[in-house]
C-alpha positions in Angstrom: -31.3 30.7 62.6 -29.6 31.0 59.5 -30.5 33.2 56.8 -33.1 32.0 54.4 -30.8 31.2 50.9 -33.7 32.8 48.6 -33.0 36.3 50.1 -29.1 36.2 51.5 -27.4 34.6 48.7 -26.2 32.0 51.6 -24.8 28.8 50.5 -23.7 25.9 52.5 -19.8 25.7 53.6 -19.8 21.9 52.4 -21.1 22.9 49.1 -18.7 25.8 48.3 -15.9 23.4 49.7 -16.5 20.9 47.0 -17.2 23.7 44.0 -13.5 25.1 44.9 -11.9 21.9 45.0 -13.2 20.9 42.5 -11.7 24.3 40.4 -8.0 23.7 41.6 -8.5 20.3 40.7 -9.3 20.9 36.7 -6.4 23.5 36.7 -3.7 21.0 38.0 -5.2 18.3 35.2 -5.1 21.0 32.7 -1.4 21.4 33.6 -0.4 17.5 33.4 -2.5 17.6 29.8 -0.4 20.6 28.9 3.1 19.3 30.3 2.9 15.7 28.6 1.7 17.0 25.5 5.2 19.2 25.2 7.0 16.4 26.3 5.7 14.0 24.1 6.2 16.8 21.2 9.9 17.6 22.4 10.8 14.0 23.1 9.0 12.6 19.4 11.0 14.9 17.8 14.2 14.3 19.5 14.3 10.5 18.2 12.3 11.1 14.7 15.1 13.8 14.2 17.8 11.1 15.5 16.2 8.9 13.2 16.3 10.7 10.5 19.9 11.6 10.7 21.6 8.7 12.5 19.7 5.6 10.4 21.1 6.5 6.6 24.1 6.5 8.0 24.0 3.4 9.6 22.4 2.4 6.1 25.4 3.9 4.1 23.3 7.4 3.5 24.2 10.9 4.7 23.3 12.7 7.9 20.1 14.7 7.3 21.3 18.3 6.0 21.2 21.7 8.1 18.7 22.6 6.4 16.2 19.6 7.0 17.6 20.2 10.6 16.9 23.5 11.0 12.9 22.9 9.3 12.8 20.3 12.3 13.4 22.7 14.5 11.4 25.7 13.7 8.3 23.2 13.3 9.4 21.6 16.7 9.2 25.5 18.1 6.1 26.5 16.6 4.3 23.0 17.7 5.2 24.0 21.8 4.4 27.6 21.4 1.0 26.5 20.1 0.5 23.8 22.5 1.2 26.1 25.4 -0.9 28.8 24.5 -3.8 27.1 23.6 -3.8 23.7 25.7 -2.0 25.7 28.6 -2.6 29.3 29.2 -5.6 29.5 27.1 -7.4 26.8 29.4 -6.2 28.4 32.8 -7.3 31.5 31.9 -10.9 30.7 31.1 -13.5 31.3 34.3 -14.7 28.5 36.1 -18.0 29.5 37.5 -20.1 27.8 40.1 -22.7 26.8 38.3 -20.9 25.5 35.8 -18.8 23.0 38.1 -22.2 22.2 39.3 -23.5 21.1 36.3 -20.4 18.9 35.6 -20.9 17.4 39.0 -24.7 16.6 38.3 -23.5 15.4 35.1 -21.9 12.8 36.7 -24.2 11.7 39.6 -27.1 11.7 38.2 -28.8 10.9 41.7 -28.4 14.8 43.0 -31.5 14.9 40.7 -30.6 18.9 40.0 -30.3 19.8 43.3 -27.1 21.1 43.4 -27.4 23.2 40.6 -30.9 24.9 41.6 -29.3 25.9 45.2 -25.6 27.2 43.3 -28.0 29.4 40.9 -31.0 31.0 43.0 -28.6 31.1 46.2 -26.4 33.4 43.9 -25.9 36.6 45.3 -27.6 39.8 43.8 -30.3 37.4 42.2 -33.8 38.6 42.9 -37.3 38.8 40.7 -37.7 35.0 41.0 -41.1 33.6 41.7 -40.3 30.7 44.0 -40.9 29.4 47.5 -38.4 30.2 50.1 -39.5 27.0 51.7 -39.0 24.7 48.9 -35.4 26.5 48.0 -34.7 25.7 51.5 -35.6 22.0 51.4 -33.6 22.1 48.0 -30.9 23.4 49.6 -30.5 21.0 52.0 -30.9 17.7 50.2 -28.0 18.9 48.4 -26.0 19.7 51.6 -26.9 16.1 52.9 -26.2 14.3 49.6 -22.8 16.1 49.0 -21.1 13.2 51.1 -21.6 10.9 47.9 -20.2 12.9 45.2 -16.5 11.7 44.2 -14.6 14.4 42.2 -12.4 11.9 41.1 -15.3 10.9 38.9 -15.7 14.4 37.1 -12.0 13.8 35.5 -11.4 11.2 32.2 -7.9 9.8 32.9 -7.2 8.3 29.6 -5.8 11.0 27.7 -2.9 11.6 30.6 -2.6 7.9 30.5 -2.3 7.5 26.6 0.1 11.1 26.4 2.4 9.7 29.2 2.3 6.2 27.6 4.3 8.3 24.4 6.7 10.3 27.2 7.5 7.4 29.4 9.4 5.1 27.0 10.8 8.2 24.9 11.7 9.6 27.9 13.8 6.3 29.4 15.4 5.6 26.1 16.6 9.2 26.5 17.9 9.1 29.9 19.4 5.1 28.7 21.4 6.5 25.8 22.7 9.8 27.8 23.4 7.4 30.9 25.5 4.8 28.4 26.8 6.8 25.6 26.9 10.6 26.7 29.3 11.5 23.5 25.8 9.8 21.3 23.5 11.7 22.8 25.4 15.2 22.9 26.1 14.6 19.3 22.3 14.2 18.6 21.6 16.9 20.7 23.6 19.4 19.2 23.1 18.6 15.5 19.6 18.9 16.2 19.9 21.7 17.5 21.9 23.8 14.9 25.2 23.8 17.9 27.0 21.5 15.7 27.4 20.2 11.8 30.2 17.4 12.9 29.1 14.4 11.1 28.9 10.6 12.6 31.7 8.3 12.6 32.0 5.7 10.2 33.0 2.1 10.1 34.0 0.9 6.7 36.2 2.6 3.8 35.1 2.2 0.4 37.7 3.3 -2.9 36.4 3.1 -6.6 38.8 1.5 -8.9 36.9 1.5 -12.6 34.5 -0.9 -14.7 36.0 -3.8 -16.6 35.1 -4.2 -20.3 35.5 -6.9 -22.4 37.3 -6.9 -25.7 34.9 -7.8 -29.0 36.0 -9.3 -31.7 34.2 -10.6 -34.9 36.0 -14.2 -33.9 34.3 -14.1 -31.0 37.7 -14.8 -28.7 36.4 -15.7 -25.5 40.4 -15.7 -24.3 41.1 -11.7 -24.6 42.1 -10.2 -21.3 39.4 -7.4 -20.8 40.2 -3.9 -20.9 40.0 -1.5 -17.0 38.4 2.3 -17.8 38.6 4.4 -14.9 36.5 7.0 -13.8 37.4 10.5 -14.5 36.0 13.3 -12.3 33.5 10.3 -11.0 32.3 10.0 -15.1 32.9 7.1 -17.4 32.0 6.6 -21.1 30.6 3.1 -22.1 29.6 1.9 -25.6 25.8 1.8 -25.1 25.1 -2.4 -25.5 28.3 -2.9 -23.4 28.4 -5.7 -20.6 30.9 -3.9 -17.9 31.8 -5.0 -14.3 31.9 -2.6 -11.5 35.0 -3.0 -9.6 35.7 -1.1 -6.6 37.5 -2.5 -2.8 37.2 -2.3 0.6 40.0 -1.4 3.5 40.4 -4.5 5.0 43.1 -3.6 8.2 43.7 -0.5 10.4 40.3 0.5 12.0 38.3 -0.3 9.1 35.6 -3.0 9.2 35.5 -5.0 6.2 32.1 -4.9 4.7 30.3 -8.7 4.4 27.9 -7.0 1.0 28.4 -3.8 -1.1 25.3 -2.3 -2.9 24.8 -0.6 -5.8 21.8 2.0 -6.0 21.3 3.2 -9.2 19.1 5.5 -11.3 18.9 5.1 -15.2 18.8 8.8 -16.9 17.3 8.5 -20.9 18.7 10.3 -23.4 16.7 11.7 -26.3 18.9 9.5 -28.7 18.2 6.2 -26.5 17.4 3.3 -28.5 15.3 1.4 -26.4 11.6 2.0 -25.9 11.2 2.9 -22.3 14.4 5.5 -23.2 12.5 6.8 -25.8 9.2 7.3 -23.7 11.2 8.6 -21.1 11.0 6.5 -18.4 13.5 6.4 -15.8 14.1 3.0 -13.8 16.4 2.4 -11.0 16.9 -0.7 -8.5 19.6 -2.3 -6.3 21.8 -4.5 -6.6 24.9 -6.8 -4.2 28.4 -6.5 -5.6 30.3 -10.2 -5.3 33.4 -10.5 -3.3 36.2 -11.0 -5.7 39.2 -13.2 -4.2 40.8 -12.8 -0.9 42.2 -9.6 0.5 45.7 -8.1 -1.4 47.5 -5.5 0.3 45.0 -4.8 2.6 41.9 -4.5 0.4 39.0 -6.8 -0.8 38.1 -6.6 -4.3 33.9 -6.3 -5.0 33.1 -6.9 -8.5 29.3 -6.0 -10.2 28.9 -8.0 -13.4 25.2 -7.6 -13.8 22.6 -4.8 -14.2 22.9 -1.6 -14.5 26.0 -2.4 -16.4 24.6 -5.7 -18.6 23.3 -4.6 -21.7 24.1 -0.4 -21.0 21.3 1.3 -22.8 21.2 4.6 -21.2 23.3 6.4 -19.1 23.5 5.5 -15.1 24.1 7.3 -11.8 24.9 5.3 -8.7 26.3 5.1 -5.5 27.8 2.5 -3.8 27.2 1.1 -0.1 28.8 -0.7 2.1 28.5 -1.0 5.9 27.8 2.5 7.0 30.5 4.0 4.3 29.1 5.2 0.6 30.9 6.2 -2.6 28.2 9.0 -4.1 28.0 10.7 -6.9 29.3 8.3 -10.4 28.1 8.7 -13.5 28.2 6.0 -16.6 27.9 7.8 -19.7 26.2 5.7 -21.8 27.9 6.3 -25.8 25.8 5.1 -28.9 28.6 2.8 -30.8 28.6 2.0 -34.3 25.8 -0.1 -35.5 24.5 -2.1 -38.4 21.4 -0.2 -38.8 20.4 -1.8 -41.7 21.3 -5.1 -43.8 20.5 -5.7 -47.2 21.2 -8.4 -49.5 21.8 -8.7 -53.2 21.1 -11.8 -55.7 22.3 -12.3 -58.4 20.9 -15.5 -59.8 21.6 -18.3 -61.7 20.7 -18.8 -65.3 17.6 -20.9 -64.5 15.9 -18.5 -62.5 16.3 -15.9 -64.5 12.7 -14.4 -65.3 14.3 -13.4 -68.6 15.8 -16.1 -70.5 17.1 -13.9 -73.0 18.7 -11.4 -71.3 20.2 -13.8 -69.0 21.6 -16.0 -72.0 23.2 -12.9 -73.6 25.0 -11.4 -69.8 22.4 -8.7 -70.8 21.3 -7.8 -67.0 21.6 -5.7 -64.1 24.2 -6.0 -61.3 21.5 -8.2 -59.4 17.9 -9.7 -59.5 16.9 -9.4 -56.5 17.4 -6.8 -53.0 15.7 -7.2 -49.7 16.7 -6.6 -46.5 18.2 -9.7 -44.3 15.9 -11.8 -42.2 16.6 -14.5 -40.1 16.7 -17.8 -42.0 17.4 -16.3 -45.2 18.4 -19.1 -48.0 19.6 -18.2 -51.0 19.8 -20.6 -54.5 22.4 -22.6 -55.0 25.7 -20.7 -57.4 24.0 -17.1 -57.1 26.3 -14.4 -56.4 25.7 -12.7 -53.2 26.4 -8.9 -51.9 25.8 -7.9 -48.1 25.3 -4.6 -48.0 25.5 -3.0 -44.8 24.8 0.0 -43.8 26.0 1.8 -40.2 24.7 4.4 -37.8 27.9 6.7 -38.4 31.2 6.6 -40.1 33.2 3.7 -39.7 36.9 3.8 -39.3 37.2 -0.1 -39.9 35.5 -3.5 -39.1 36.1 -6.5 -38.6 34.8 -8.8 -40.7 35.1 -12.8 -40.3 33.1 -15.4 -43.1 33.0 -19.1 -42.9 30.8 -22.1 -44.0 28.8 -24.6 -41.9 32.1 -26.4 -41.5 33.8 -24.1 -40.2 35.9 -23.6 -43.4 36.8 -19.8 -44.4 34.8 -18.6 -47.2 36.7 -15.8 -49.9 35.2 -13.1 -49.9 35.7 -9.5 -50.7 34.6 -5.9 -48.9 34.6 -2.1 -50.1 33.4 1.2 -48.4 31.1 3.7 -49.7 33.0 7.2 -50.1 31.0 8.3 -46.6 32.2 5.1 -44.7 28.9 5.1 -44.1 28.0 1.5 -46.1 29.9 -1.8 -46.0 29.9 -3.7 -49.1 30.8 -7.8 -48.9 31.0 -9.9 -52.0 30.5 -13.8 -52.2 30.6 -15.2 -55.8 28.9 -19.2 -56.5 27.6 -19.3 -53.2 27.5 -22.4 -53.1 27.4 -24.2 -48.7 25.5 -22.3 -46.0 27.4 -19.6 -44.4 28.1 -17.2 -41.4 28.8 -14.0 -41.7 30.1 -12.2 -38.3 30.8 -8.1 -38.4 32.0 -5.8 -35.6 32.2 -1.8 -36.8 34.0 0.3 -35.3 34.0 4.2 -35.6 36.6 6.4 -35.9 37.3 7.2 -32.1 38.0 3.0 -31.7 34.2 2.4 -29.5 33.0 -1.0 -31.2 29.8 -2.1 -31.1 29.4 -4.8 -28.0 28.8 -7.9 -29.9 29.2 -9.1 -33.3 26.6 -8.8 -35.8 26.1 -12.3 -36.8 23.8 -13.5 -40.5 23.3 -16.8 -41.2 22.9 -17.5 -45.4 21.1 -20.9 -46.2 21.6 -22.7 -49.5 18.2 -23.5 -51.7 18.6 -26.8 -53.5 16.2 -26.9 -56.3 13.7 -29.5 -55.5 10.7 -31.0 -57.8 7.4 -29.8 -57.7 5.3 -31.2 -54.6 1.8 -32.5 -56.4 -1.5 -33.3 -54.9 -4.5 -34.3 -56.9 -7.8 -35.5 -56.2 -10.7 -36.3 -58.3 -14.1 -34.4 -57.0 -17.3 -36.8 -57.2 -15.9 -39.2 -59.1 -16.0 -43.0 -57.3 -13.7 -45.8 -58.2 -16.3 -46.6 -61.6 -17.3 -44.5 -64.0 -20.0 -44.0 -66.8 -18.7 -43.3 -71.1 -20.3 -40.2 -70.9 -19.2 -38.7 -67.4 -17.4 -35.9 -66.6 -14.6 -35.9 -64.1 -14.1 -33.1 -61.9 -9.9 -32.8 -60.7 -8.2 -30.5 -58.1 -4.8 -30.1 -57.9 -2.4 -28.3 -55.2 1.2 -27.9 -57.0 3.7 -26.4 -55.0 7.4 -25.7 -56.1 10.2 -23.2 -54.7 10.2 -21.2 -58.1 7.4 -21.5 -59.5 5.7 -24.1 -61.6 5.7 -24.0 -65.8 3.7 -26.4 -66.8 0.8 -28.7 -65.0 -0.8 -31.4 -67.6 -4.0 -33.5 -66.2 -4.1 -36.8 -68.5 -6.6 -39.6 -69.0 -5.6 -42.8 -70.6 -8.0 -45.4 -71.5 -7.0 -48.9 -71.0 -8.5 -52.2 -72.6 -10.0 -54.8 -70.3 -6.9 -57.5 -69.1 -4.5 -54.9 -69.4 -2.3 -54.4 -66.4 -2.2 -50.6 -64.7 1.4 -49.0 -65.1 3.1 -48.0 -62.0 3.2 -44.3 -60.6 6.4 -42.9 -62.2 6.3 -44.9 -65.2 8.6 -43.4 -68.1 7.7 -45.3 -70.9 5.0 -43.8 -73.2 1.7 -45.6 -73.0 0.7 -46.5 -76.6 -2.9 -46.2 -76.3 -4.2 -42.2 -76.9 -4.5 -39.9 -74.0 -6.3 -37.1 -74.0 -4.8 -34.2 -71.7 -5.7 -31.0 -70.2 -3.4 -27.7 -69.2 -5.4 -26.2 -66.5 -4.4 -22.4 -65.8 -2.4 -22.4 -61.7 -3.5 -19.5 -59.3 -0.9 -17.7 -57.5 -1.9 -20.2 -54.2 -0.8 -23.0 -56.7 -4.2 -24.6 -57.1 -5.4 -25.1 -60.4 -8.9 -27.1 -61.3 -9.9 -28.5 -64.8 -12.8 -31.1 -65.8 -12.4 -34.3 -68.1 -15.7 -34.7 -69.8 -15.7 -38.0 -71.5 -18.1 -37.5 -73.9 -16.4 -34.7 -75.2 -13.3 -36.1 -75.3 -14.4 -39.0 -77.6 -16.7 -36.9 -79.5 -13.8 -35.1 -80.5 -11.5 -37.8 -81.1 -8.9 -37.2 -78.0 -10.3 -41.0 -76.9 -11.4 -43.7 -78.2 -15.4 -45.1 -77.7 -15.0 -46.9 -74.3 -17.1 -49.9 -73.4 -18.3 -51.2 -70.2 -15.2 -53.7 -68.5 -12.6 -50.8 -70.1 -10.7 -49.0 -67.5 -9.3 -45.3 -67.8 -6.5 -44.1 -65.8 -6.0 -40.1 -64.3 -2.9 -38.6 -64.0 -1.3 -35.3 -63.6 2.6 -34.5 -64.1 4.1 -31.1 -62.8 7.6 -29.5 -64.2 9.8 -26.6 -63.3 12.2 -24.5 -65.3 15.2 -26.2 -63.5 17.9 -27.2 -66.0 21.0 -27.6 -64.6 21.7 -31.7 -64.3 18.1 -32.9 -66.0 14.7 -32.0 -65.6 12.0 -32.0 -62.8 9.2 -33.9 -62.8 6.4 -34.7 -60.6 3.8 -37.1 -61.3 0.7 -37.7 -59.2 -0.8 -41.4 -58.1 -2.5 -42.8 -60.7 -6.2 -42.6 -60.6 -8.0 -46.2 -62.3 -11.5 -45.8 -62.5 -13.8 -48.6 -64.3 -16.6 -48.0 -67.0 -19.2 -49.4 -66.3 -23.2 -48.9 -67.7 -25.3 -46.2 -65.9 -27.3 -49.6 -64.3 -24.2 -51.2 -63.0 -23.1 -47.9 -61.3 -26.6 -47.3 -59.8 -26.4 -50.4 -58.4 -23.1 -49.7 -57.2 -24.9 -46.9 -55.6 -27.3 -48.5 -54.4 -25.2 -50.8 -52.4 -23.4 -47.7 -50.6 -26.6 -46.4 -49.7 -27.2 -49.9 -48.2 -24.3 -49.6 -45.9 -25.2 -45.7 -44.9 -28.8 -47.0 -44.3 -26.8 -49.7 -41.6 -24.8 -46.8 -40.3 -27.9 -44.8 -39.8 -29.4 -47.7 -37.9 -26.1 -48.4 -35.8 -26.1 -44.4 -34.7 -30.3 -44.5 -33.8 -29.2 -47.6 -31.7 -26.6 -45.7 -29.8 -28.9 -42.6 -29.8 -31.4 -45.3 -27.6 -28.9 -46.0 -25.5 -28.1 -42.5 -25.0 -31.4 -41.4 -24.0 -31.7 -44.7 -21.9 -28.7 -43.8 -19.8 -30.3 -40.2 -19.7 -33.2 -41.9 -18.6 -31.7 -43.3 -15.7 -29.8 -41.0 -14.3 -32.9 -39.0 -14.2 -34.6 -41.7 -11.9 -31.1 -41.4 -10.1 -32.4 -38.2 -9.1 -36.0 -39.3 -8.5 -35.2 -41.8 -6.4 -33.3 -40.2 -3.5 -35.4 -38.9 -0.9 -34.7 -36.9 2.2 -33.6 -39.2 5.6 -34.9 -38.1 8.3 -33.2 -35.6 10.8 -30.8 -37.3 13.2 -30.4 -37.0 16.7 -27.4 -34.7 17.4 -25.0 -37.3 18.6 -25.9 -39.5 15.9 -25.2 -36.4 13.5 -21.8 -35.7 14.7 -20.4 -39.8 14.3 -22.2 -39.4 10.6 -20.9 -36.2 9.3 -17.4 -37.6 7.4 -19.3 -40.4 5.8 -21.7 -38.3 4.6 -19.4 -36.3 3.3 -17.5 -38.9 1.6 -20.7 -40.8 -0.3 -22.0 -37.2 -1.4 -18.8 -36.6 -3.3 -18.3 -40.1 -4.5 -21.7 -40.1 -5.7 -21.3 -36.8 -7.7 -18.1 -38.4 -9.2 -20.4 -41.2 -10.3 -23.2 -38.4 -11.5 -20.1 -36.5 -13.4 -18.9 -39.8 -15.0 -21.8 -40.6 -16.6 -22.8 -37.5 -18.0 -19.4 -37.1 -19.6 -19.9 -40.4 -21.2 -23.3 -39.5 -22.3 -21.5 -36.0 -23.8 -19.3 -37.9 -25.9 -22.1 -40.1 -27.2 -23.7 -37.2 -28.2 -20.6 -35.7 -29.8 -19.9 -39.4 -31.8 -23.3 -39.2 -32.8 -23.4 -35.2 -34.6 -20.2 -36.7 -36.0 -21.2 -40.1 -37.9 -24.5 -37.9 -39.0 -22.4 -35.5 -40.4 -20.2 -38.2 -41.9 -23.4 -39.8 -43.1 -24.8 -36.4 -45.0 -21.5 -36.2 -46.5 -21.4 -39.6 -47.9 -25.0 -38.9 -49.4 -23.6 -35.6 -50.7 -21.0 -37.8 -52.5 -23.2 -40.1 -54.0 -25.5 -37.0 -55.5 -22.4 -35.5 -56.9 -21.1 -38.9 -58.5 -25.0 -39.3 -60.3 -24.7 -35.7 -61.1 -20.8 -36.2 -62.6 -21.6 -39.1 -64.4 -24.7 -38.2 -65.7 -27.0 -40.8 -64.2 -29.3 -38.3 -62.4 -32.7 -37.7 -62.0 -34.6 -35.0 -60.5 -36.8 -37.5 -58.5 -33.7 -39.4 -56.9 -32.1 -36.1 -56.5 -35.0 -35.1 -54.3 -35.7 -38.4 -52.3 -31.8 -38.4 -51.3 -31.2 -34.9 -50.8 -34.4 -33.5 -49.4 -35.6 -36.8 -47.8 -32.3 -38.0 -46.2 -29.7 -35.4 -46.3 -30.9 -32.4 -45.3 -33.4 -34.0 -42.6 -29.7 -35.2 -41.2 -28.1 -32.2 -41.0 -30.8 -30.3 -39.8 -30.9 -32.7 -36.8 -27.2 -32.2 -36.2 -27.6 -28.7 -36.7 -30.5 -28.0 -34.2 -32.0 -31.1 -32.0 -28.4 -33.0 -31.5 -26.4 -29.2 -30.7 -29.6 -28.6 -28.1 -28.8 -32.0 -26.6 -25.1 -31.2 -26.2 -25.5 -28.1 -24.5 -27.8 -29.6 -22.5 -25.5 -32.4 -21.1 -22.8 -29.4 -20.6 -25.7 -28.1 -18.1 -26.0 -31.3 -16.1 -22.9 -31.6 -15.8 -22.6 -28.1 -14.6 -25.2 -28.2 -12.3 -24.0 -31.6 -10.4 -24.3 -31.0 -6.8 -27.9 -29.4 -7.2 -29.7 -32.1 -7.6 -33.1 -30.1 -8.1 -31.6 -28.1 -11.1 -29.9 -31.0 -12.2 -32.7 -33.3 -12.0 -35.0 -30.3 -14.4 -32.3 -30.3 -17.0 -31.5 -33.8 -16.9 -35.5 -34.1 -17.8 -35.2 -31.3 -20.8 -32.3 -33.5 -22.1 -34.3 -36.9 -22.2 -37.2 -35.5 -23.8 -34.4 -33.9 -26.4 -32.9 -36.9 -27.6 -36.9 -38.5 -27.8 -37.1 -35.7 -30.2 -33.9 -36.7 -32.0 -34.7 -40.1 -32.0 -38.5 -39.6 -33.7 -36.5 -37.4 -36.4 -33.7 -40.0 -36.9 -36.4 -42.6 -36.7 -38.7 -40.6 -39.4 -35.0 -40.6 -42.1 -34.5 -44.2 -41.2 -38.4 -44.7 -42.8 -37.7 -42.8 -45.8 -34.3 -44.5 -46.4 -36.7 -47.4 -46.4 -38.9 -46.1 -48.9 -35.8 -45.3 -50.8 -34.7 -49.5 -50.5 -38.0 -50.6 -51.5 -38.2 -47.7 -54.3 -34.3 -49.2 -55.9 -36.1 -52.9 -55.1 -38.8 -51.9 -57.6 -36.2 -50.5 -60.2 -34.3 -53.7 -59.8 -37.2 -55.5 -60.9 -38.0 -53.5 -63.1 -34.7 -53.8 -65.0 -35.0 -57.1 -64.7 -38.3 -57.0 -67.0 -36.4 -54.6 -69.1 -33.6 -56.9 -69.7 -36.0 -60.0 -69.9 -37.6 -58.1 -72.5 -34.6 -57.6 -74.6 -33.5 -61.3 -74.5 -36.9 -62.2 -75.6 -36.8 -59.9 -78.2 -33.5 -60.8 -79.7 -34.9 -64.7 -79.5 -37.8 -63.7 -81.6 -35.6 -61.7 -83.8 -33.2 -65.1 -84.3 -36.4 -67.2 -84.4 -37.7 -65.2 -87.6 -34.5 -65.1 -89.4 -34.1 -68.8 -89.0 -37.6 -68.9 -90.4 -37.1 -66.8 -93.3 -33.6 -69.0 -93.9 -35.9 -71.6 -94.2 -38.1 -70.6 -96.7 -35.4 -70.5 -99.0 -33.9 -74.0 -98.7 
């Protein structure tokens, strides 16, 4: 009978065999995992290093330098040592006790129920002092031995890490073997370069040569037929004027073993300089890019030419470092230095005006005046008065050797001019006498070394012909009729090229039956003329007031009686004196002279017209309210339909969506129409209020105003209309916009439509109240008409009574 497990440390051989086999499996797993990791690192480093070393050559670059390859080799060695130390030797040297292995088996076979761990730990040799039943321990031991057949050691191991590493190693290793079989020379070159055994470069297929930069020759005449000059590189450096637009030219060998590139590409990077003229250069901004060169012509003498006539050579602003790549060949280390050419840093225009434009006529007539009357910087669109003497003063950024200058008129005819330089040759003066035609001036400055600006500096000077003043005049608060004691406010706006000398506003009486003189007539009016000369501000605006009562009292105008007329006209003149005078007359405002009663009657008729406009506006607002109410009822009338069956719902989804979109479009159209109507109502009410304001102002100016009438029209009608426009109508417009925005959300749109209907009702109530006020005013005006009629009848009766009494007195003497 076997010895008790509790006392002798006996462990079933089957359990011992299981644990020993598992221990060997763990060590083999560690070895395979480490070997695959080392192989993955080596193969990845090989292909990565090959890509970094060879792909730049294929793309026209250079091989990886020796220092970079050394760094890659050191990194790979360090990683391999780390993996071997930590993953291989470190894990192999770790002990694998039986209880740990048993616990590992128990974790993947929970059906053992802890029997294996218990049997292994309690049957460990030399273990004593445990208080347990030997019979129970033996029973557990036997159960663990019996269940050992159900244990699968392979389940303990996770194969995913090995598979992932194998998926990396296998393709990389297969590609390495294929490369070795297909191209052993390339494999050997790659291995020797990556292991620092060789520095032999990779072979190239193409061969490129640098030719130079073609630079166009620029003249003031802008001769497009001039042949460009070729500037060659010296020590891979060429100096070009800043702002030039040269063309880079190279050539590629097209015979022998050399392969002709399909395209050559220029890779460039700008080098900002301290004296750069553009903002990016001044800020130190470096720009880089690439551009393709285009083929030029065919193969000549075994070479194909390529040309670059765009960036970075177009409008060169900074120095540029660049290299050219064609297939796998490369022209490296070239540099274009941007040299600042002479430039016209400032252009001033000095003008000596003709005599009639001089600010001091006395000095102008005697010739005691400076060399110029105006000096300003040149601006595009500058125009000079005809007959002036013009001097252009060009300031250069550096001393000039000479300058190519061309001056021609707008009809391409040469214009005589003279030039002179300052002592330091930084200033060029160009003088044109008796400037009569629009002229173009072209200047190409050159420095002492012959470097010139790469584009002519062109300046256009136009001619200004003195035009008569432009006069606009209007009467403020005056209609077509005035009373004999009216005051006539006048506002005028007069504009002239060189300032207005005089502005006169005149009023001329015209007796009944006389014809109105035509505007601009030169015949003098035989009747008295009262004039005012208002002051003109710097904007050309002037205001004055013609008070007929004061003019008659002062004797400037004769007594005005009803049925007479007055003409109000403005005249403006400037100082032009070369060929006649420039005089501009405004339109003639013909005003009928009426009695205050007739003027009030005219104003009352205008009030009736405004009332009719208000009634029409109220009708339109009522239609607006009805349209909004109809829209609201449309929301209320739509009831949710019953839920159809699944088959019916699927069949009618497209039709339902189409109907919903059409319904929303119709609603949106109606809401937009309502918004337009609200805007029209607001504008119409604003116009009525403005017309009422004109009525009040006209009454004030004609001195027929009264406080009661002003309050009835202003406070009772005009001010409420303005408040309606500013508050409820503005609110209604906002609500209509909200309704349009909410189309599609029936509940929200219905609520907002209800608010809009309420606001429209409020607008109608307020407009109706204003209309009632205007009706009261009409009734008041009718009463006034009746009173005026009674007064007229009374006057006639008094006149008849006086006549009858006079007749009776005369009869007594007969």
